[in-house]
C-alpha positions as CSV (number, residue, x, y, z in Angstrom):
1,M,-3.6,11.1,21.1
2,F,-1.8,12.7,18.2
3,S,-3.2,15.5,16.1
4,I,-2.5,14.6,12.5
5,P,-3.2,17.3,9.8
6,T,-6.0,16.3,7.4
7,N,-7.9,17.7,4.5
8,Q,-11.6,17.2,4.9
9,F,-14.4,18.0,2.4
10,N,-18.1,17.3,3.1
11,T,-20.8,17.8,0.6
12,N,-23.6,17.3,3.1
13,I,-25.2,15.1,0.4
14,S,-25.7,11.4,1.1
15,G,-22.8,9.3,-0.2
16,K,-19.7,7.3,0.7
17,K,-17.2,8.5,3.3
18,V,-13.9,8.1,1.5
19,L,-10.5,8.2,3.4
20,I,-7.2,8.5,1.6
21,F,-3.8,7.8,3.4
22,G,-0.5,9.1,2.2
23,A,3.0,8.4,3.7
24,V,2.1,5.7,6.1
25,H,5.8,5.0,5.5
26,G,7.6,8.3,5.8
27,N,10.0,7.9,2.8
28,E,7.1,7.3,0.3
29,P,6.2,10.8,-0.8
30,C,3.9,10.1,-3.8
31,G,0.7,9.9,-1.8
32,T,1.5,13.2,0.0
33,A,2.1,15.0,-3.4
34,A,-1.1,13.6,-4.9
35,I,-3.3,14.3,-1.9
36,N,-2.0,17.9,-1.7
37,Q,-2.8,18.3,-5.4
38,I,-6.3,16.9,-5.0
39,A,-7.0,19.2,-2.1
40,S,-5.7,22.2,-4.1
41,D,-7.9,21.3,-7.1
42,I,-11.0,21.1,-4.9
43,K,-10.3,24.4,-3.3
44,K,-9.7,26.0,-6.7
45,N,-13.0,24.5,-8.0
46,L,-11.0,22.4,-10.6
47,L,-12.5,19.3,-9.0
48,S,-16.0,19.1,-7.7
49,L,-17.4,16.6,-5.2
50,N,-21.0,15.7,-6.0
51,A,-21.8,13.6,-2.9
52,G,-20.4,12.0,0.3
53,S,-17.3,13.2,2.1
54,L,-13.6,13.0,1.5
55,T,-10.9,12.9,4.2
56,M,-7.3,12.8,3.2
57,V,-4.2,12.5,5.4
58,P,-1.2,13.6,3.4
59,Q,1.5,12.5,5.9
60,C,0.3,9.7,8.2
61,N,3.8,9.3,9.6
62,L,4.8,13.0,9.8
63,D,8.1,12.6,11.8
64,A,9.2,9.8,9.5
65,S,8.4,12.0,6.5
66,K,10.4,14.9,7.8
67,A,13.4,12.5,8.4
68,N,12.8,10.7,5.0
69,V,12.8,7.3,6.7
70,R,10.3,4.4,6.6
71,F,9.4,4.8,10.3
72,I,10.7,6.1,13.7
73,D,10.1,3.3,16.2
74,N,7.9,0.7,14.5
75,D,6.6,0.0,11.0
76,L,3.2,1.7,11.2
77,N,1.8,-0.6,8.6
78,R,2.6,-3.7,10.7
79,I,1.1,-2.4,14.0
80,F,-2.0,-0.7,12.6
81,E,-4.6,-1.2,15.4
82,H,-5.6,0.3,18.8
83,H,-2.8,0.1,21.4
84,D,-3.7,0.4,25.1
85,D,0.1,1.0,25.7
86,S,1.0,3.6,23.1
87,S,4.6,3.9,24.2
88,S,6.1,4.2,20.7
89,Y,5.6,7.0,18.2
90,E,3.9,4.8,15.6
91,S,1.6,3.1,18.1
92,S,0.3,6.6,19.1
93,L,-0.2,7.4,15.4
94,A,-2.1,4.2,15.0
95,N,-4.5,5.1,17.8
96,T,-5.4,8.3,16.0
97,L,-5.5,6.9,12.4
98,T,-7.6,3.9,13.3
99,K,-10.3,6.2,14.5
100,L,-10.4,7.8,11.0
101,V,-10.8,4.3,9.5
102,D,-13.6,3.5,12.0
103,E,-15.5,6.5,10.7
104,C,-15.1,5.9,6.9
105,D,-16.7,3.6,4.4
106,V,-13.7,3.3,2.0
107,L,-10.0,3.4,2.5
108,L,-7.4,4.0,-0.2
109,D,-3.8,3.6,1.2
110,I,-1.1,5.0,-1.2
111,H,2.4,3.7,-1.1
112,S,5.6,3.4,-3.2
113,M,8.5,1.0,-3.2
114,R,12.3,0.9,-2.5
115,A,12.6,-1.7,-5.2
116,A,13.6,-0.3,-8.6
117,T,10.5,-0.4,-10.7
118,K,8.2,1.9,-12.6
119,A,5.3,-0.5,-12.7
120,P,2.5,0.2,-10.2
121,F,0.4,-2.5,-8.7
122,V,-2.5,-3.0,-6.4
123,F,-2.7,-5.1,-3.2
124,Q,-6.1,-6.8,-3.3
125,D,-6.2,-8.7,0.0
126,Y,-9.9,-9.5,0.0
127,N,-11.7,-10.8,-3.1
128,D,-15.2,-9.4,-2.6
129,E,-17.2,-8.1,-5.5
130,T,-16.7,-4.4,-4.6
131,S,-12.9,-4.8,-4.4
132,Q,-12.9,-6.7,-7.8
133,K,-14.8,-3.9,-9.6
134,W,-12.9,-1.1,-7.8
135,V,-9.5,-2.7,-8.9
136,Q,-10.8,-2.9,-12.5
137,S,-11.7,0.8,-12.4
138,L,-8.2,1.8,-11.6
139,G,-6.7,0.8,-14.9
140,I,-3.6,-0.7,-13.2
141,E,-2.3,-3.8,-14.9
142,T,-0.8,-5.8,-12.0
143,V,-2.5,-7.1,-8.9
144,L,-0.9,-8.9,-5.9
145,T,-2.8,-11.1,-3.6
146,G,-2.1,-13.5,-0.7
147,W,-0.7,-11.1,1.9
148,P,-3.2,-12.0,4.7
149,E,-2.3,-15.7,4.3
150,I,1.5,-14.9,4.4
151,Y,1.1,-13.1,7.7
152,A,-1.6,-15.3,9.2
153,G,-0.9,-15.9,12.9
154,S,2.0,-13.4,13.0
155,G,0.2,-10.6,14.9
156,Y,0.8,-8.4,11.8
157,M,-1.8,-5.7,11.3
158,D,-1.8,-3.4,8.3
159,T,-4.3,-0.8,7.2
160,L,-6.1,-3.2,4.9
161,T,-6.5,-5.9,7.5
162,Y,-7.8,-3.4,10.1
163,A,-10.2,-1.8,7.6
164,H,-11.5,-5.3,6.5
165,Q,-12.1,-6.3,10.1
166,K,-14.1,-3.1,10.6
167,G,-16.2,-3.9,7.5
168,K,-14.7,-1.3,5.2
169,S,-13.8,-1.5,1.5
170,A,-10.0,-1.0,1.3
171,L,-7.2,-1.2,-1.2
172,C,-3.5,-0.4,-1.2
173,I,-1.7,0.9,-4.3
174,E,2.1,0.8,-4.8
175,C,2.6,3.6,-7.3
176,G,6.2,3.0,-8.3
177,Q,9.6,3.6,-6.9
178,N,10.0,6.0,-4.0
179,E,12.1,8.6,-5.8
180,D,10.3,8.4,-9.2
181,P,8.3,11.6,-9.7
182,T,5.8,9.8,-12.0
183,A,4.6,7.8,-9.0
184,A,2.7,10.9,-7.8
185,Q,0.7,11.0,-11.0
186,V,-0.2,7.3,-10.6
187,A,-1.4,8.2,-7.1
188,Y,-3.4,11.2,-8.3
189,D,-5.1,9.2,-11.0
190,S,-5.9,6.4,-8.6
191,I,-7.5,8.9,-6.2
192,I,-9.6,10.3,-9.0
193,Q,-10.7,6.9,-10.2
194,T,-11.6,5.9,-6.6
195,L,-13.7,9.0,-6.2
196,I,-15.5,8.3,-9.5
197,F,-16.1,4.6,-8.6
198,F,-17.7,5.5,-5.3
199,G,-19.8,8.3,-6.8
200,L,-18.1,11.3,-5.3
201,V,-17.1,12.9,-8.5
202,D,-18.3,12.8,-12.1
203,S,-16.7,10.5,-14.6
204,Y,-15.8,13.6,-16.6
205,Y,-12.6,13.7,-14.6
206,S,-11.5,10.2,-15.6
207,K,-8.1,9.7,-17.3
208,Q,-8.1,6.0,-17.2
209,A,-9.8,3.2,-19.2
210,T,-11.6,0.6,-17.1
211,H,-10.2,-2.8,-17.8
212,K,-9.5,-6.0,-16.0
213,P,-5.9,-6.4,-14.7
214,T,-3.9,-8.7,-16.9
215,L,-1.2,-9.8,-14.4
216,V,-2.1,-11.3,-11.1
217,Y,0.5,-12.7,-8.7
218,E,-0.1,-14.5,-5.4
219,G,2.4,-14.1,-2.6
220,K,3.3,-17.3,-0.9
221,E,6.2,-16.7,1.5
222,L,8.0,-13.9,3.3
223,V,11.8,-14.3,3.8
224,K,13.4,-12.2,6.5
225,V,17.1,-11.5,6.8
226,P,18.6,-14.2,9.2
227,L,19.5,-12.9,12.6
228,E,23.1,-13.8,11.9
229,G,23.0,-11.8,8.7
230,G,23.2,-12.8,5.1
231,K,23.4,-11.7,1.5
232,L,21.4,-12.0,-1.7
233,T,23.2,-13.9,-4.4
234,Q,22.5,-11.1,-6.8
235,E,20.5,-7.8,-7.0
236,W,17.1,-9.3,-7.6
237,A,14.5,-7.2,-9.4
238,H,11.0,-6.8,-8.2
239,M,8.7,-9.3,-10.0
240,Q,11.7,-11.2,-11.4
241,N,10.9,-14.8,-12.4
242,V,13.4,-17.5,-11.4
243,K,13.6,-21.3,-11.8
244,G,12.8,-23.6,-8.9
245,G,15.9,-24.5,-6.9
246,T,17.7,-21.2,-7.8
247,V,19.7,-20.0,-4.8
248,L,18.4,-16.6,-3.9
249,A,20.3,-15.8,-0.8
250,T,22.7,-17.3,1.8
251,S,23.0,-16.7,5.5
252,H,26.4,-16.0,7.1
253,D,26.5,-19.5,8.5
254,G,26.1,-21.0,5.0
255,Q,22.4,-21.8,4.9
256,K,21.0,-21.4,1.4
257,I,17.6,-19.9,0.6
258,V,16.2,-21.3,-2.7
259,A,13.3,-20.7,-4.9
260,P,10.7,-23.3,-3.8
261,F,8.9,-24.0,-7.0
262,N,9.2,-23.5,-10.8
263,N,8.5,-20.0,-12.0
264,T,9.0,-18.4,-8.6
265,V,8.4,-14.7,-8.7
266,I,10.5,-12.5,-6.4
267,M,8.6,-9.6,-4.9
268,L,9.6,-6.4,-3.2
269,P,13.3,-7.2,-2.5
270,K,15.0,-4.9,0.0
271,H,18.7,-5.1,-0.7
272,H,19.8,-3.2,2.3
273,A,17.5,-4.8,4.9
274,K,19.1,-5.5,8.3
275,A,19.1,-8.7,10.3
276,G,15.5,-9.8,11.3
277,Q,13.9,-7.4,8.8
278,E,11.7,-8.2,5.8
279,W,14.0,-9.2,2.9
280,F,11.8,-10.3,0.0
281,Y,8.7,-12.3,-0.8
282,M,8.2,-15.2,-3.1
283,G,5.1,-15.9,-5.1
284,T,3.6,-17.2,-8.3
285,K,1.8,-15.9,-11.3
286,C,-2.0,-16.6,-11.4
287,A,-4.7,-16.4,-14.1
288,P,-6.5,-13.1,-14.1
289,Q,-10.0,-13.3,-12.5
């Protein structure tokens, strides 16, 4: 069992138990910066909790953060469950972090992207009423759905899937590009809005206007780099729209990967992914709910 540094604040007043994760992927620093700032603000009485409790983990994957890499042995956000055989670094982390999820009511998992973008978005994997209203409270324009369906039957287990199975409310926010310093402000504001929404802090601290997201996209398919290798036909941008039939990538043996339907949207391309790794997703634009 690993000991992972946390910031814990308990008001001893009845309310939600909120858990915030930063740096589940070690090279995504915005959550760490935002969590450290929130903790500092509370300690300096610049932010006051009215009820419930707040637990924050600034660096869930500490060794990967120190090395500025996504993970050490395994992608923590693909194996997030209890492991009887915790032989890898990340499986040991998962055994510790899942216990924190077991004890909370609400999980906010903060990420950023390798893909070049400044536009944050929210993963809303489960469409319950609480999630809908929580997403609206964040003031973030874009929502992505469909990830549980993409990974169905794969054995994939991320933080949201695990939390949902345990009956928790959970969202994941992608706050921008990994190296963009403005991503930390998005993360900070999202934490504040979450604490307001669940009644831990007063709405006085709000910097966002509550509104419904105006852009909703549904992921349909994950494309991995072929084992024999391959290349993208161009440097695709995150959320780029392409026509059906457009050749997106080719494998080294000449097989073409094409956009399957009109107005295909390319999501989260990883231009330097290695053979067998996640390369990009394809999806479609949906009507806002």
